[in-house]
C-alpha positions in Angstrom: 0.0 0.0 0.0 1.2 3.5 -0.8 1.1 4.7 2.8 4.0 2.5 3.8 6.3 3.6 0.9 8.1 6.1 3.2 9.4 3.2 5.3 11.4 1.7 2.5 14.7 3.4 3.3 14.8 2.1 6.8 13.9 -1.5 6.0 17.5 -2.8 5.2 18.7 -1.4 8.6 15.8 -3.1 10.4 16.8 -6.4 8.8 20.4 -6.1 9.9 19.6 -5.2 13.5 17.2 -8.1 14.3 16.7 -11.7 13.2 14.7 -12.4 10.1 11.6 -13.7 11.9 11.5 -10.8 14.4 12.2 -8.4 11.6 9.3 -9.8 9.6 7.0 -9.3 12.5 8.3 -5.8 13.3 8.0 -4.8 9.6 4.4 -6.0 9.5 3.6 -4.1 12.7 5.3 -0.9 11.3 3.3 -1.1 8.1 0.0 -1.8 10.0 0.7 1.1 12.4 1.4 3.5 9.5 -1.8 2.4 7.8 -3.8 2.8 11.1 -2.4 6.3 11.5 -3.3 7.2 7.9 -6.8 5.8 8.3 -7.3 7.6 11.6 -6.3 10.9 10.1 -8.7 10.5 7.2 -11.5 9.3 9.5 -11.1 12.4 11.7 -11.7 14.5 8.6 -14.8 12.5 7.7 -16.2 12.2 11.2 -18.3 15.3 11.1 -20.1 14.1 8.0 -21.5 11.1 9.9 -22.7 12.8 13.1 -26.2 13.4 11.9 -28.4 10.3 11.5 -28.8 9.1 8.0 -31.8 10.4 6.1 -34.4 7.9 5.3 -35.1 7.0 1.7 -38.4 8.1 0.3 -41.3 5.6 0.5 -42.7 4.3 -2.7 -46.4 3.5 -2.6 -47.0 -0.2 -3.1 -50.0 -1.7 -4.9 -52.8 -2.7 -2.5 -52.5 0.2 -0.1 -49.5 0.0 2.2 -46.6 2.4 1.4 -43.4 0.3 1.0 -40.3 0.3 -1.1 -40.0 -2.4 -3.8 -38.6 -5.7 -2.4 -35.0 -6.2 -3.5 -33.6 -9.5 -4.6 -31.0 -9.3 -1.8 -31.7 -8.3 1.7 -30.9 -4.7 2.8 -27.6 -4.3 4.6 -27.5 -2.5 7.9 -24.1 -1.0 9.0 -23.4 -0.5 12.7 -20.3 1.4 13.9 -18.1 0.9 16.9 -17.5 2.7 20.2 -17.4 6.6 20.1 -17.6 6.4 16.3 -20.4 7.1 13.7 -21.6 6.0 10.3 -18.7 7.8 8.5 -16.5 4.8 9.1 -18.4 2.9 6.5 -18.0 5.4 3.6 -15.8 3.1 1.5 -17.5 -0.2 2.5 -20.9 1.3 1.6 -19.5 2.4 -1.8 -18.2 -1.1 -2.4 -21.5 -2.8 -1.5 -23.5 -0.4 -3.7 -21.1 -0.9 -6.6 -21.5 -4.6 -6.4 -25.3 -4.8 -6.4 -26.4 -4.1 -2.9 -29.0 -1.4 -3.6 -30.2 -0.9 -0.1 -27.4 -0.1 2.4 -28.4 1.7 5.5 -26.5 3.0 8.6 -27.5 3.4 12.2 -25.9 5.9 14.6 -26.3 5.2 18.3 -25.4 7.8 20.8 -21.8 8.0 22.2 -23.5 8.6 25.5 -25.1 5.1 25.4 -24.2 3.3 28.6 -25.5 -0.2 28.0 -25.0 -2.6 25.2 -28.5 -4.1 25.8 -30.1 -0.7 25.3 -28.2 -0.2 22.1 -29.3 -3.7 20.9 -32.9 -2.8 21.5 -32.5 0.4 19.5 -30.9 -1.7 16.7 -33.9 -4.1 16.8 -36.4 -1.2 16.4 -34.3 0.2 13.5 -34.3 -3.2 11.8 -38.0 -3.6 12.2 -38.4 -0.2 10.5 -36.1 -1.2 7.7 -38.0 -4.4 7.1 -41.3 -2.5 7.0 -40.1 0.1 4.6 -38.4 -2.2 2.2 -40.9 -5.1 2.4 -37.9 -7.5 3.1 -38.5 -10.0 5.9 -34.8 -10.1 6.8 -31.7 -8.0 6.7 -27.9 -8.5 6.7 -25.9 -6.7 9.3 -22.2 -5.6 9.3 -20.9 -4.4 12.7 -17.4 -3.0 13.4 -16.0 -3.5 16.9 -18.6 -2.7 19.5 -21.2 -2.6 16.7 -20.7 -6.3 16.1 -21.1 -7.1 19.7 -24.4 -5.0 19.9 -25.7 -6.8 16.8 -24.8 -10.2 18.2 -26.6 -9.5 21.5 -29.7 -8.5 19.5 -29.6 -11.7 17.5 -28.7 -14.1 20.2 -30.5 -12.6 23.3 -33.4 -10.5 21.9 -34.7 -12.8 19.3 -33.2 -10.9 16.4 -32.3 -14.1 14.5 -35.8 -14.0 12.9 -34.8 -10.7 11.2 -31.0 -11.0 10.7 -30.0 -13.4 8.0 -26.2 -12.9 8.1 -24.2 -11.0 10.7 -20.7 -10.0 9.8 -18.5 -8.7 12.6 -15.2 -6.9 12.2 -12.8 -6.9 15.2 -15.6 -7.4 17.7 -14.7 -8.5 21.3 -17.0 -11.6 21.4 -15.0 -13.1 24.3 -14.2 -9.8 26.0 -11.1 -7.8 25.7 -8.6 -6.8 28.4 -7.1 -3.8 26.6 -7.0 -0.3 28.1 -7.9 -1.1 31.8 -8.0 2.6 32.6 -11.1 2.9 30.4 -13.1 0.9 32.9 -14.8 4.0 34.1 -17.2 3.8 31.2 -19.9 1.2 31.7 -19.9 -0.1 28.1 -16.1 -0.7 28.4 -16.8 -2.8 31.5 -19.4 -4.8 29.6 -16.7 -5.6 27.0 -14.4 -7.2 29.7 -14.0 -11.0 29.6 -15.5 -11.4 33.1 -18.6 -9.2 32.5 -22.2 -10.4 32.9 -22.9 -9.5 29.3 -20.1 -11.6 27.8 -21.3 -14.5 30.0 -24.8 -14.1 28.6 -23.4 -14.7 25.1 -21.9 -18.0 26.2 -25.3 -19.3 27.2 -27.2 -21.9 24.9 -28.8 -20.5 21.8 -30.6 -23.5 20.3 -32.2 -23.0 16.9 -30.5 -19.6 16.2 -31.2 -18.9 12.5 -28.5 -16.2 11.9 -25.3 -17.1 10.0 -22.3 -15.4 11.7 -19.1 -14.4 10.0 -16.3 -13.0 12.1 -13.2 -11.2 10.7 -10.4 -11.0 13.2 -6.9 -9.6 12.7 -3.5 -10.7 13.9 -2.5 -7.1 14.4 -5.6 -5.8 16.1 -4.3 -3.8 19.1 -7.7 -3.4 20.7 -8.3 -7.2 21.0 -6.6 -8.8 24.0 -6.3 -11.7 23.4 -6.5 -11.5 19.6 -8.7 -14.6 19.4 -11.4 -12.8 21.4 -12.7 -11.5 18.1 -13.6 -15.0 17.0 -17.0 -16.5 17.7 -16.8 -19.8 19.4 -20.3 -21.1 20.4 -21.6 -24.7 19.8 -25.1 -23.5 18.9 -24.2 -20.9 16.3 -23.5 -21.2 12.6 -20.1 -19.5 12.3 -17.3 -18.8 9.9 -14.3 -17.2 11.5 -12.0 -15.4 9.0 -8.4 -14.6 10.2 -7.0 -11.4 8.6 -3.2 -10.9 8.4 -1.4 -7.6 8.2 -3.8 -4.9 9.2 -5.1 -3.3 12.5 -8.4 -2.5 14.0 -9.3 0.6 12.1 -8.5 -0.9 8.7 -11.0 -3.7 9.0 -14.0 -1.7 7.7 -11.9 0.2 5.2 -9.5 -2.2 3.4 -10.7 -3.3 0.0 -9.6 -6.9 0.5 -11.8 -7.1 3.6 -14.6 -5.5 1.7 -14.4 -8.2 -0.9 -14.5 -10.8 1.9 -17.6 -9.2 3.4 -19.4 -9.2 0.0 -18.5 -12.9 -0.4 -19.8 -13.7 3.1 -23.1 -11.9 2.4 -23.5 -13.7 -0.9 -22.5 -17.2 0.3 -24.9 -20.1 0.8 -26.1 -20.5 4.4 -24.5 -23.5 6.2 -26.4 -26.2 8.0 -27.3 -25.5 11.7 -24.7 -26.1 14.3 -21.8 -26.2 11.9 -18.7 -24.0 11.9 -17.2 -23.3 8.4 -13.5 -22.8 8.0 -12.0 -20.4 5.5 -8.5 -19.5 4.4 -7.4 -16.2 6.0 -7.0 -12.9 4.2 -3.5 -11.5 3.8 -4.0 -7.8 3.1 -0.7 -6.2 3.9 1.4 -4.7 1.1 
């Protein structure tokens, strides 16, 4: 990727100073860190554009009375951002989905003042009900980044949302809880994302007959996931595909074109049989 081109002059020195294996890991981390910094800078510029809630599409009157949009061949896609973020994080992913045939892509902003994942999950449920009513589609697909993926999973698994969500794709979401940034425990939502929280324990409980297909992308350089494998979904009752991603960090997951391709493939894939976990080769997306 172009953003790491400036590192090229120092790479020979790095290779001489440390063993090859360590140098390889250090180089990958340097590149991922440079990419994260570039994405963060770009996202800070875009952030104000996503503060206001997305405007609803106009309703088209349907035959027979009720006002609904025409039913699409593919389910609408609902995008859900992470902690203290907003819908602007999905600018590139939304463009990719629209360009490849997903005509109904919608975003939901939840307040940065939200203090409970359960409350945010209820809000998501109301939003999805509205989307289904307006589009005439019985189900939707959801893509959630970081905390957004955890909120969507709680809605699906604990609030009966599996009857509405066909496929849930999560990007760097702490499904098993993360131990990163202990000083952030003052915020109640951060405490809910800890491995020993009551909410994380709820997600380990049985979920027989859950109809949603889960796809979890997790990265080997995600600095917000501790341990890294916490972004996997490991549950005996769920239909899951865990996709390891190599070479990028947390902020790059909803932005990188290779991940966007993986998301589109996941949304278009055939649903597996209940109770089965599907394996998939990992994505290597570093330059």
